[in-house]
N, C-alpha and C positions, 0 to 999 in steps of 0.2 A: 947502429942505426937500423931501424926497420926498413923493409922493402915494401913497395906498394902492394896492396891486397888486390890481386887480379883474379877474377873468377876464371876457372879453366875453360870455359866456353867463349870467353872474350878474345878478340883479336887485337893486339897491340903491336904496330910496326916498330922496328928497331929505331927509326928515326924520332919516335915520340919520347919526350922527356917528361917523367912523372916524379913529383916530390915523393919522398919516402912513405908518407902516410896517406897517399891518395888511394881511394877504393874504386874499383872498376867492376860493375855488375855483369850479370850473365848476358851473353850474346851482344855485347857492345863492340863497336869498331872504332879504334883510334889509329889514325893514320896521318902521314905527311909530316910537315914541320909544325908539330904541335907541342906546346909546353903547358903543363898543368901544375899549379901551385899547391902548396901543402894544405892538408885538411879538406880538400875538394872531394866530393862524393859523386860518382857517376853511376847512376842506376842502370837497370837492364835495357837492352835494345837501343841504346843511344848511339849516335854516330858523330864523331868529332874529327874535324880536320878534313882535308882532301889532298889529292895528289899534287895540286899546284899552289894552294893558298898557305899562308902563314897565320897560325892561330896561337895567341897567348892568353891563357886563362889564369886568373889570379888565385888567391887563397880562400879557403872555406866557402866555395861555391857548392850548390847542390844542383845537379842536372838530372831530371827525372826521366822516366821511361819514354823511349821513342823520340827524344829530342834530337835535332840535327843542328849542330853548332859548328860554324866555320866552313860551311859549303861554299862553292863558288857562286858569284852573283848571277841572278837571272836577267842577264843583260846581253843582247846580241853583240855588243861591241867588245865583250870580254874574250880575250884570246889566250887564256891560261897564264896570265901574268901572275907573279907572286905577290898578289895583294893580300891584305891583312884583316884580321879581327882581333881586337884588343878588349878583353873583359877584365874588370877590376875584381874586388873581393866582396864576399858574403852576398852574393846574388842567388836567387832561386829561379830556376828555369823549370816550369811544370811541364806536364805531359805534352809531347809533340810540338814544343816550341821550335821554330826554325829561325836561325840567325845567319845571314850570309856576309861574306867578306866584301871589301870595297872594290871599286873599279878604278882604273888609271885616270879616267877623266873626272872622277869625283874625289880625288885626293888619295885614293888607294887604300883607305882604311875605314872600317865600321868600328865604332867604339860603344862600350856600355861600362858605366861607372861602377859605383859601389852601393851595396844595400838596396838593390832593385829587386822587384818581384814581377816575373812575366808568367801570367797564368796560361792555362792550356790553349794550345793552337795559335798562340801569338806568332806573327811573322814580322821579322825585322829585316828589311831589304838592304841592298848595298848602299854604303856611304852614309848610313844613318849614324847619328851621334846622340846617345841617350845618357843623361847626367846621372847624378846620385840620388838615391832615395826615391826612384820612380816606381809607381805601382801601375801595372797594365793589366786589365781584366781579360777574360777569355775572348778569343776570336778577334782581337784587334790586329789590323793589317797595315803595316807601314810600307808605303812605296819608298823608292830610293831617295837619299839625300834629306830625309826629314831630321830636324834638329829639336831635341827635347831638353829643356833646361831642368835643374834640380827640383825634386819634390813635387813633380806633376803626378796627378791622378787621372787615369783614363778609363772610362767605363767600358763595358763589353760591346762587341760587335761594332767597333768604331773603325772607319777607314780613313787614312791620311794619305793625301796625294803628294806627289813628289815636291821637294823644296819647301814644304810648309814648316813653320816653326811654332813651338809651344813654349811660352814663357814660364818662369819658375812659379811654383805654387798655384798653377792653373788646374782647373778641373774640367774634364771633357765628359759631358753627359753620354750615356749609353746609346748606341745605334746612331751616332752622329757621323756626318760626312765632313771631314775637316779639309777645306780647300783654300783657306787663307790663314794668315798668322793669327794665333791666339795670344793676346798680350798676357804678361805676368799677372798673377793675383786674381784672375777672373774665372767665371764659370761660363762655359760655351756649350751649346747644344743645338741640334737641328738636323733633321734627316736629309733634307735637301742640301742644305749647306749650314754648317755650324756657324752661330753668331754669338757674340758675347751677350749674355743676358744680365749678368749681376757680378758683384764681387764675391770672391770665395771667402767669405767672412768666417764661416766655421773652420775651414782649413787653416786659415791664418791664426785664429784663436788657438786651435790645437797645436800649432807649431810654436806658440808662445809669443806671438806679436802682441804688443801693448794695445789696448783699446783705442788710445789716441791715434796710434799709427794705422790701425785697421780703418778707423773713421776717415783718416787722411787719404788712404788708398781708395776707399769707397767714393770719396769726393772726386778724385781724379778719374776714376772709372765712369762715373756719372757724366762728367764733362766730355768724355770720349763717346759715349754711346746714347746719351739722352739728347733730345732736340735735334736740330738740323745743321749743326756746326760742321764745317769742313775739318779735316785733320789738323790743319794749321791753326784754325780758330780754337779747336779743343786744346792744342798744345799751348797756346797763349793763355787760355783760361786757367790751365793747370799751373802754369808759371806764376800767375798773378794771385791765385786764390788757394793754393795748396802749400803746405809746409814743405820745403825742398829738402827732404830726407834722402837717404841712400835708396829707399825703395821707390820713391817717386822718380828719382833720376834714372833708375833701371827701367822703370815703366816708360818713361819718355824716350830713353835711348833705343829701347826695343821698337817703339813705334816708328821712330825716325829712321831706323835701319831696315825696316821692312821693305822688301823688293816686290813681294807678291800681293801686297795689300793686307789690311787688318780686317778680321772677321767681326764687323760691327753692323 
């Protein structure tokens, strides 16, 4: 069995566990309770792990130059507890991405799923949970406790405040300020405050949704954002006028479970 390929200028502490075919580039630092799965490539000047946190990185990830993955949270309440970061498989972290571990008050763990792409200078703060197949453009900044469901797309220079949620297959336009929950299957944008503008029809079609279901979802989105209905009136209209599919049920449940309000 082969050993990890570690550049002679890299620093890898004895506590770090590397799968046999992991590669570590020049001047990178790997420290603390860090485990890295097979096929993962760590390029130059990256920093993974910390003295206090626990970091688990899955298989076939690519971590590019200058990324800082698994550092302690930027939270004044953090007192060096052994909180965690858990990353799945086949993710791409571009230059200077930063991802922090969780806090005890937020569940103690930050998670990133599989097949995600985080472009340059993205920051993921403590206790965020990012699903599968999420693409995040340059300079997006996540505050703590943000929840992102699967297959979301986020444009560049977006800010997301604490505790906001983004529903699956949503698209966030560039330079938006996300301050309320963005429902699944929608497009939201806005510099002062992002609001739902339309259904993400192109994204749904590319994902293989049938035209009938795209139209069904678009009908539900119109009931939510068009006119002057209350949330309850919108949900009643969706229940009576939309085909009650899996996606409509997810859309409705997301809205019902919103604690911070819906961006409409």
